Legacy VTK file of the C-alpha trace (Angstrom):
# vtk DataFile Version 3.0
C-alpha trace
ASCII
DATASET POLYDATA
POINTS 452 float
-8.486 30.823 -7.206
-10.147 30.354 -3.814
-8.036 27.612 -2.597
-5.842 28.427 0.495
-2.263 27.276 0.382
-1.513 28.817 3.835
-3.394 26.267 5.922
-2.100 23.993 8.518
-3.743 20.672 7.697
-1.762 17.556 6.975
1.736 16.468 8.289
4.907 17.491 6.586
6.881 14.863 4.747
10.422 14.809 6.157
12.435 15.694 2.954
16.070 15.261 3.745
17.965 12.189 4.843
19.000 13.477 8.117
15.414 14.293 9.258
14.273 10.819 7.911
17.188 9.159 9.885
16.376 11.117 12.923
12.776 9.903 12.572
13.998 6.267 12.438
16.100 6.896 15.500
13.313 8.371 17.519
10.937 5.689 16.542
13.404 2.713 17.550
14.524 4.609 20.692
10.856 5.176 21.721
10.135 1.427 21.308
13.211 0.418 23.254
12.253 2.891 26.128
8.685 1.613 26.469
9.945 -1.844 26.395
12.526 -1.232 29.091
9.871 0.465 31.162
7.369 -2.290 30.863
9.959 -5.035 31.560
11.118 -3.266 34.699
7.465 -3.095 35.788
7.045 -6.741 35.167
10.244 -7.719 36.873
9.104 -5.858 39.987
6.019 -7.985 39.914
7.930 -11.171 39.848
7.576 -11.857 36.187
10.077 -12.866 33.533
8.989 -11.100 30.515
10.186 -12.195 26.903
11.821 -9.497 24.794
9.462 -10.317 21.968
6.403 -9.509 24.101
7.945 -6.382 25.430
8.861 -4.851 22.109
5.724 -5.676 20.060
3.048 -4.153 22.339
0.102 -2.261 21.064
1.699 0.887 22.104
4.895 0.118 20.151
2.903 -0.992 17.032
0.804 2.240 17.006
4.056 4.343 17.444
5.678 2.322 14.503
2.721 2.746 12.295
2.281 6.449 13.173
5.979 7.168 12.417
5.853 5.335 9.123
2.655 7.092 8.000
4.335 10.322 8.818
7.420 9.467 6.634
5.623 8.244 3.770
7.941 7.037 0.830
9.958 3.974 1.189
9.485 3.626 4.938
5.714 3.407 4.504
5.857 1.069 1.492
8.003 -1.411 3.352
5.640 -1.236 6.368
2.779 -1.878 3.951
4.285 -4.949 2.513
5.279 -6.316 5.830
1.887 -5.849 7.212
0.331 -7.745 4.281
2.828 -10.575 4.697
2.533 -10.945 8.353
-1.221 -10.499 8.627
-1.969 -14.109 9.409
0.978 -14.475 11.842
0.286 -11.381 14.171
-2.054 -11.302 17.045
-5.429 -9.759 15.883
-4.837 -6.614 17.795
-1.515 -5.928 16.149
-2.626 -6.949 12.769
-5.491 -4.231 13.012
-3.054 -1.695 13.965
-0.560 -2.554 11.156
-3.433 -2.583 8.708
-3.636 1.114 9.067
-0.654 1.370 6.693
-2.663 0.027 4.017
-5.073 2.806 4.215
-4.592 6.417 2.887
-1.502 8.346 4.014
-1.708 11.743 5.779
-1.427 14.401 3.117
1.483 17.011 3.217
0.533 20.585 4.478
-0.541 23.028 1.825
2.631 25.194 2.119
4.766 21.999 1.348
2.514 21.158 -1.498
2.901 24.748 -2.931
6.628 24.575 -2.830
6.645 21.395 -4.817
4.227 22.885 -7.322
6.317 26.075 -7.609
9.528 24.112 -8.115
8.017 22.328 -10.925
5.697 24.687 -12.698
7.127 28.117 -11.624
5.994 30.828 -9.167
3.030 31.729 -11.595
1.652 28.232 -12.001
-1.757 29.301 -10.726
-2.385 31.360 -13.725
-2.776 28.028 -15.720
-5.814 26.944 -13.588
-9.394 27.933 -13.040
-9.328 25.610 -9.947
-6.837 23.645 -8.113
-8.143 21.739 -5.043
-5.652 21.921 -2.120
-7.182 19.044 -0.301
-6.078 15.734 -2.118
-8.609 13.255 -3.242
-6.006 10.483 -2.381
-2.760 10.204 -0.604
-0.503 7.204 -0.651
3.267 6.312 0.151
4.727 8.023 -2.742
2.527 11.082 -3.562
-0.847 12.639 -3.267
-3.606 13.280 -5.854
-5.573 16.409 -6.577
-8.307 17.500 -8.805
-7.950 20.599 -10.915
-9.404 22.531 -13.871
-7.122 24.309 -16.280
-8.079 27.657 -17.774
-8.746 25.826 -21.190
-11.456 23.609 -19.459
-9.655 20.390 -18.848
-10.686 18.480 -15.815
-7.522 16.732 -14.460
-6.075 14.648 -11.760
-2.625 15.900 -10.558
-0.483 13.432 -8.920
2.282 15.154 -6.878
5.278 13.455 -5.427
6.224 13.883 -1.834
9.480 15.946 -1.574
12.622 13.752 -0.730
11.118 10.498 -1.397
13.054 9.738 -4.532
16.536 10.428 -2.928
15.821 8.570 0.277
14.632 5.298 -1.029
17.896 3.267 -0.534
18.623 4.680 2.915
14.995 4.288 4.088
14.958 0.663 2.961
18.108 0.001 4.872
16.902 1.817 7.970
13.400 0.158 8.175
14.981 -3.210 7.470
17.182 -2.721 10.533
14.122 -1.651 12.654
12.056 -4.568 11.524
14.786 -7.034 12.484
14.539 -6.011 16.014
13.311 -9.109 17.927
9.533 -9.264 18.129
8.656 -6.751 15.383
7.892 -9.459 12.790
7.779 -13.338 13.144
11.347 -14.761 13.607
10.745 -17.302 10.616
9.891 -14.547 8.189
12.837 -13.755 5.793
12.763 -9.962 5.141
15.507 -9.898 2.532
13.098 -10.440 -0.466
10.587 -8.126 0.785
13.121 -5.183 1.178
14.714 -5.972 -2.276
11.226 -5.893 -3.789
10.315 -2.806 -2.009
13.469 -1.017 -3.077
13.071 -1.995 -6.729
9.220 -1.073 -6.686
9.793 2.348 -4.984
12.601 3.395 -7.578
10.124 2.587 -10.306
7.133 4.075 -8.787
9.068 7.282 -7.982
10.023 7.789 -11.692
7.011 9.735 -12.851
8.708 10.007 -16.372
8.658 6.297 -16.574
5.091 6.240 -15.339
4.007 8.797 -17.844
5.423 6.585 -20.608
3.580 3.643 -19.191
0.313 5.592 -18.986
0.624 6.499 -22.537
1.341 3.073 -23.766
-1.669 1.437 -21.857
-3.976 4.154 -23.092
-2.775 3.185 -26.673
-3.206 -0.516 -25.956
-6.651 -0.248 -24.108
-8.005 3.273 -24.916
-10.751 2.054 -27.035
-11.722 -0.995 -25.018
-15.396 -1.197 -24.293
-14.585 -2.686 -20.723
-11.925 -0.362 -19.464
-11.007 3.190 -19.167
-7.435 4.557 -19.049
-6.891 8.244 -18.341
-4.871 10.181 -20.924
-1.582 11.759 -20.042
-1.429 15.550 -20.039
2.250 16.139 -21.003
2.317 19.889 -20.763
1.783 19.644 -17.110
3.829 16.624 -16.261
7.347 16.622 -14.813
9.681 14.502 -12.937
7.643 15.092 -9.739
4.138 15.670 -11.148
2.001 13.444 -13.268
-1.119 15.144 -14.835
-3.887 13.164 -16.385
-7.603 13.271 -17.160
-9.760 13.061 -14.159
-12.310 10.193 -14.787
-15.690 10.124 -12.856
-15.960 6.784 -11.115
-16.380 5.254 -7.648
-13.971 3.257 -5.616
-14.289 -0.558 -5.701
-15.014 -0.398 -1.866
-18.524 0.874 -2.931
-19.053 -2.183 -4.973
-18.170 -4.727 -2.134
-21.691 -4.780 -0.864
-23.316 -4.303 -4.379
-25.115 -6.760 -6.614
-23.260 -10.101 -7.135
-23.459 -9.885 -10.890
-21.712 -6.564 -10.652
-18.975 -8.068 -8.496
-18.689 -11.100 -10.535
-18.269 -9.090 -13.675
-15.432 -6.740 -12.394
-13.516 -9.752 -11.006
-14.018 -11.788 -14.343
-12.841 -8.700 -16.321
-9.688 -8.147 -14.256
-8.791 -11.853 -14.386
-9.113 -11.677 -18.259
-6.979 -8.641 -18.155
-4.197 -10.536 -16.519
-4.137 -13.125 -19.225
-4.391 -10.386 -21.921
-1.423 -8.554 -20.427
0.608 -11.818 -20.328
-0.326 -13.426 -23.465
-1.395 -10.658 -25.892
0.178 -7.425 -24.774
3.431 -8.669 -23.270
3.148 -5.621 -20.996
1.811 -5.783 -17.486
0.898 -3.377 -14.684
2.190 -5.487 -11.752
0.431 -3.851 -8.729
-3.181 -5.056 -8.349
-3.858 -2.807 -5.472
-7.517 -2.449 -4.751
-7.246 1.376 -4.999
-5.844 0.972 -8.626
-9.224 -0.060 -10.016
-12.553 2.076 -9.979
-15.970 1.473 -11.390
-18.282 3.522 -13.602
-21.628 2.339 -12.831
-23.241 4.428 -15.805
-20.832 2.920 -18.471
-20.293 -0.503 -16.889
-16.349 0.097 -17.465
-13.506 -0.259 -15.119
-11.123 2.600 -14.709
-7.401 1.543 -14.468
-5.199 3.712 -12.572
-1.470 3.932 -11.290
1.043 2.672 -13.770
4.095 3.140 -11.526
4.734 -0.431 -11.444
4.875 -1.927 -14.986
6.867 -4.497 -16.571
7.674 -5.472 -20.245
7.559 -9.377 -20.546
10.106 -11.083 -22.729
8.757 -13.442 -25.469
10.726 -16.353 -23.824
8.796 -15.758 -20.490
5.444 -15.423 -22.261
6.179 -18.807 -24.254
7.133 -20.503 -20.966
3.924 -19.444 -19.358
1.964 -20.636 -22.370
3.719 -24.085 -22.069
2.964 -24.289 -18.349
-0.723 -23.486 -19.082
-0.902 -26.242 -21.733
0.981 -28.695 -19.476
-1.549 -28.033 -16.639
-4.592 -28.553 -18.894
-2.952 -31.813 -20.242
-2.083 -32.809 -16.685
1.294 -33.604 -17.860
3.431 -33.481 -14.735
6.738 -33.878 -16.575
5.754 -31.009 -18.976
4.719 -28.969 -15.995
8.233 -29.410 -14.482
9.914 -28.386 -17.597
7.738 -25.235 -17.994
8.327 -24.516 -14.378
11.955 -24.436 -14.805
11.683 -22.371 -17.967
9.554 -19.779 -16.083
12.162 -19.692 -13.253
9.819 -20.736 -10.489
12.669 -23.337 -9.563
16.073 -24.223 -10.670
17.603 -27.338 -12.218
19.675 -28.013 -8.974
16.751 -27.544 -6.548
16.087 -30.531 -4.328
13.550 -33.069 -5.732
11.266 -32.720 -2.763
10.955 -29.070 -3.213
10.271 -29.321 -7.012
7.504 -31.904 -6.197
5.992 -29.742 -3.556
5.859 -26.780 -5.964
4.323 -28.982 -8.552
1.726 -30.101 -6.116
1.087 -26.525 -5.312
0.635 -25.670 -8.977
-1.832 -28.433 -9.612
-3.798 -27.453 -6.480
-3.974 -23.799 -7.872
-5.184 -25.207 -11.230
-8.283 -26.922 -9.683
-10.580 -23.926 -10.077
-9.234 -23.367 -13.597
-9.950 -26.966 -14.765
-13.488 -27.004 -13.293
-16.489 -25.901 -15.230
-18.235 -24.503 -12.131
-17.827 -20.929 -10.894
-15.223 -20.603 -8.339
-16.199 -18.981 -4.940
-13.306 -16.762 -4.312
-14.336 -15.626 -0.820
-15.483 -19.148 0.428
-12.681 -21.187 -0.981
-10.160 -22.902 1.063
-7.624 -22.865 -1.710
-5.273 -20.342 -0.185
-5.244 -22.004 3.107
-4.310 -25.352 1.353
-1.516 -23.709 -0.743
-0.074 -21.944 2.422
0.045 -25.362 4.197
1.735 -27.059 1.337
4.196 -24.285 1.040
5.091 -24.201 4.782
7.654 -27.050 4.332
9.797 -25.097 1.877
9.445 -21.923 3.866
10.790 -23.715 6.999
14.027 -24.784 5.258
16.482 -21.861 5.303
18.863 -23.573 2.857
16.263 -23.518 0.142
15.737 -19.814 -1.005
15.463 -19.984 -4.842
14.664 -16.645 -5.992
12.834 -16.491 -9.403
13.650 -13.792 -12.072
12.265 -10.392 -11.416
9.677 -10.484 -14.388
8.546 -13.916 -13.076
8.073 -12.450 -9.568
6.127 -9.536 -10.919
3.626 -11.990 -12.921
3.262 -14.092 -9.963
2.408 -10.929 -7.805
-0.205 -9.805 -10.331
-1.761 -13.336 -10.478
-1.949 -13.778 -6.566
-2.990 -10.137 -6.076
-5.861 -10.411 -8.499
-7.089 -13.544 -6.841
-7.017 -11.746 -3.560
-8.988 -8.728 -5.219
-11.653 -11.221 -6.398
-11.908 -12.776 -2.990
-12.372 -9.248 -1.341
-15.295 -8.724 -3.854
-16.796 -12.006 -2.931
-16.998 -13.021 -6.431
-18.104 -16.304 -8.122
-16.433 -16.746 -11.551
-16.088 -19.597 -13.917
-12.432 -19.338 -14.842
-12.082 -22.225 -17.277
-14.076 -20.313 -20.081
-11.909 -17.189 -19.694
-8.663 -19.227 -19.985
-10.061 -21.282 -22.770
-10.670 -18.108 -24.791
-6.987 -17.173 -24.510
-5.849 -20.750 -25.250
-7.949 -20.791 -28.498
-6.816 -17.294 -29.486
-3.141 -18.558 -29.067
-3.936 -21.558 -31.155
-5.386 -19.498 -33.992
-2.308 -17.298 -34.017
-0.099 -20.376 -34.124
-2.147 -21.712 -36.933
-3.354 -24.747 -34.888
-6.747 -26.410 -35.434
-9.393 -25.452 -32.788
-9.621 -27.605 -29.637
LINES 1 453
452 0 1 2 3 4 5 6 7 8 9 10 11 12 13 14 15 16 17 18 19 20 21 22 23 24 25 26 27 28 29 30 31 32 33 34 35 36 37 38 39 40 41 42 43 44 45 46 47 48 49 50 51 52 53 54 55 56 57 58 59 60 61 62 63 64 65 66 67 68 69 70 71 72 73 74 75 76 77 78 79 80 81 82 83 84 85 86 87 88 89 90 91 92 93 94 95 96 97 98 99 100 101 102 103 104 105 106 107 108 109 110 111 112 113 114 115 116 117 118 119 120 121 122 123 124 125 126 127 128 129 130 131 132 133 134 135 136 137 138 139 140 141 142 143 144 145 146 147 148 149 150 151 152 153 154 155 156 157 158 159 160 161 162 163 164 165 166 167 168 169 170 171 172 173 174 175 176 177 178 179 180 181 182 183 184 185 186 187 188 189 190 191 192 193 194 195 196 197 198 199 200 201 202 203 204 205 206 207 208 209 210 211 212 213 214 215 216 217 218 219 220 221 222 223 224 225 226 227 228 229 230 231 232 233 234 235 236 237 238 239 240 241 242 243 244 245 246 247 248 249 250 251 252 253 254 255 256 257 258 259 260 261 262 263 264 265 266 267 268 269 270 271 272 273 274 275 276 277 278 279 280 281 282 283 284 285 286 287 288 289 290 291 292 293 294 295 296 297 298 299 300 301 302 303 304 305 306 307 308 309 310 311 312 313 314 315 316 317 318 319 320 321 322 323 324 325 326 327 328 329 330 331 332 333 334 335 336 337 338 339 340 341 342 343 344 345 346 347 348 349 350 351 352 353 354 355 356 357 358 359 360 361 362 363 364 365 366 367 368 369 370 371 372 373 374 375 376 377 378 379 380 381 382 383 384 385 386 387 388 389 390 391 392 393 394 395 396 397 398 399 400 401 402 403 404 405 406 407 408 409 410 411 412 413 414 415 416 417 418 419 420 421 422 423 424 425 426 427 428 429 430 431 432 433 434 435 436 437 438 439 440 441 442 443 444 445 446 447 448 449 450 451
């Protein structure tokens, strides 16, 4: 093999808790020091600076994202979630800096990569490969992906987990939560507790490569013969707790499609929307992380490649039935039935204030507008998200109302909302009603009901 594992490219991932804690301390201390120096200068010039303005300067924001990118793992994931949640509330300059966390992470150096491979495959692991590309084709918060070819001719994608990530999740989330609660780092009105809990759960699942291997096999069994999708096959002989090996699928990122033909963008969005309904109503099993990077496109076959099954959720029959009832109530424009189904789904509780229940029902009926229309929905040009955000502000402003839906409901809501944002990024125009009607009619046939 010609690949060099002795290079100095990449940045080492802090692999033990002490070094990760030290990184947090260095980051917060540096931010405070820069704020103190800036404040002293402004006082000398006769100004009375606010703490918020001193802490969240462009220099501090850059230092924060640099350190989170260096640490990867839970620290980077929480930063990604917060940057997404606060994008509309931050000044444009700071939002642009935070957005860096949603891009690829820095890869770990080849020497560190080699140690992980030797720990999992043994010191003679290279004998099994004809080629192993040291430079990763992707690097994210949990691990990085490499191309490889085995001696028996298999072309593979090898996902390698960063060292120390799994054992540092809880402490990282606590530490980054304390840092983000410093005045001025995120908007005061933003409650971080739900984000941090979600990040902790998600990180534990994504760091469990044995669980992801099982999910990959299950989805390949469910969708492996589908003419619209491609799911890589697991390679169990090379998969371990820290390494996930699968087929390498030739494809292009969806970024390359963003400026492509409108018909292609519409097709991709329509299929992914239909996939959400299929996961919910047919499969009862959902990949709950609709990250743009988790989907790729094959121009030659016209199929969508599905990647990354670290975040998956089995859906209970009761929840599926409740969503089915909610869909039917929405189509019937039956507000009382909508309220009953909303409670069964867990979006609000029986004791929630009436005004909040009514606001949530208003939001649901607003969100349903493009589904009930026969016209294609312009995802990028629509003001739907803005209207929903304005309706929800009254609930978010009241700190005494924090009903948290069940975890599986949160995952479904996240998939639905994320798929909408994905379609908006593609600039898709899709008629939603025919897609939903197909699933309604299929459900009716299974239930023995006459056609609508």
